N, C-alpha and C positions, 0 to 999 in steps of 0.2 A: 331243169334249168332254173337259174335264179331269177328274181324279179327284175334284175338289171337288164335281162334280155327283152323286157317290154319297152325298151327305149323307143320313143316316138319317131326318132330320126330315121330308123330303118323302115318304119311303116310309111312315112311320107315319101321316102326314096322309092319304095315299091309303087305307091300311088302315082307318082310323077312318071315313072317308067311305063306304066300300063295305060294311063289315060290322059297324058298331057296333050296329045294331039287333038283329042275331042274338046278339051277345054279351050284351046286356042281360038276355035271358031265359034264357040257358044258364048263364052264370056271372056273379057280381057284378063290377062295375067296381071299380077301385082307389079307395079312399077319398080324398076331397079335403080339403086343409087349408083354413084360413080364407081364403087368397088365391086359392082356386079351382084350385090345381094339385095333382097327385097327390103324396102324401107320399113324399119321397125315401127315407125309411127303410123303406118297404114293399119286399117282395120284387120282383125284376125281373119285368116282365110277360112271359109266355111267348107268343110268336107261333107259331101252329101251324095246320096244315091239318086238314080234316075227318078225313082218313085217320090223321094223327098223333094226333088227339084220340081216335079210336076205339081205336087201339093202346094208348094210355096207360090208357084206361078199362078195357080188357080185361086189361091187365097188373095193374092195381090189383085188379080183381075176382079174378084168379087168386091173387095174393099173399094176399089176405084170406081167401078161401074154401078154397084148396087148400094153398098153401105153409105157412100158419100151422098148419093141422091136422097137416101132415106133420112139421113141426119140433117141435110139441108132443108128438107120438108118439115122436119120436127122444129127446127129453129124458126122457120117461117111462121109456123102455126103459133109457136110460143111468143113470137114478137107481136102477134095480133092481139095478145092478151093485155097489152099495154105496159104499165109501169114495170121496168126491169128490176127495180130495187127489191121488189117482193115477188118476183116471177121465178118460182122454183123450177117450172118446166123449162124455162130458158137456160137456167144454170145447169140443169141435168143434161140438156141437149148439147150445150157447149163443152161440158166435161166429156161426154161421149164422143164428140167430134175430135177432141184432143187425143183421146185414146186411139181412135181410128187413124188419125194422121200420124201418130207416133208409130203405130204398127206398120203403116205403109212405108215410112222412112226406114224402119228396122229391116223390113224384107228387102227393100231396094238396096240397102247397104250390104246385106248378105249376098245378094245376087251379083253385085259388082266384084265380090271377092270369092266367088264360089269355085269349088274344085269338085267336079262330078266324077264319081267312081264308075268305071266300066266293070261291073261285077262279073261279067262273063270271062274277063281276063285275069281275075284274081284267083290265086291258088288256095288250096285247103290244107297246106302243110303247116301253117301257123295262123294264129288269130290276128285279124286286122279289121279295120272298119269295113263293114259289109259282110263279115262272117256270121254264120249262124252256129251257135255253140250249144252243146249239151253238157251240163256239168252236174256233179253229184257231191253234196256235202259229206265230208268225212264222217263215218259212223252211221250213215243212213243208206237206204236203198232207193230213195226217191230222186229222180232226175229233174233238172230244171232246164228249160230251153230258152235261149235269148238270141236276139239279133243285135249285133253291135253296130250302132249307127252314130252319126255326128250329133252334136248337141241340139241342132234344130229339129231333129226327127224323133227325139225321145218320146216314147209312149209306153211306160212300164206296164200298164194294164194289158197291153197287147204284146208284151214280151220284147219290146224294142228299147234297149238301154243304151245310154250314151257311152262313148269311149272315155269320158271323163268321170263316169260313175265308179264306185269302188270295185265292182266286179269287172266292168268293162276295161278299166285302166289296168287292173292286175292281170287280166287274161291276154292282153296284147302281146304278141310275139311268142306266145307259148304254143306247144304242139300237143296233139292228142296223147293222152297218157301221163302228162305232167300233173303233179300235185301243186296247186297254186295257193299261196296264202293271201287272203283278201283282208285288207284292213278296214274295219268299220268302227264307228264310235264306241261300241261296246268291247272292242278288242280285235283279235285276229281269228278268222275262220278259214279252215283248209277245204279246198274243193279239188276234186279230180276232174280234169278236162277230158271228158269221155269221147267227144266227137266234134269235129269241125266240118261244116258243110256250107254251101252257098245259099 
């Protein structure tokens, strides 16, 4: 099959069909405009697995209940040192606070537009977000195994690659046995899609 079969629209259609009912009561759907389509000005919808959702929720809880208190205490201690114009401890604490608050806002935004995959209902006929794939570079006998996940769950060191990465993007929509050309900065590399599993 050609790379055009990796069109994301078919993937999103599959995800909606299999898991939309779960999304409705866990997080609100994207608002619709008068023509019935999601507002393009809204934040990008986050496609995520149950495990990824749990990690985000745990991180958010830790940031709000633990990190916020820790940084508030650091600022309090820094203020006790006096003159803020030469108070490096205060500057560092305020910078850390800004990073924490920024991450909290980022996670909350993602959760407002989240689409949770029901992996138990996804098939293994073609590659989609949530698929585990075994691939082999042309001319070699070594297999590589990856889990295709949404961008918020990417962890290459543990074999979790984004659907927006070169390999993830190229593999979407393909079936086991296909030879897929992956575009990388150095050129194109061919991989055989050996196996798809959950």
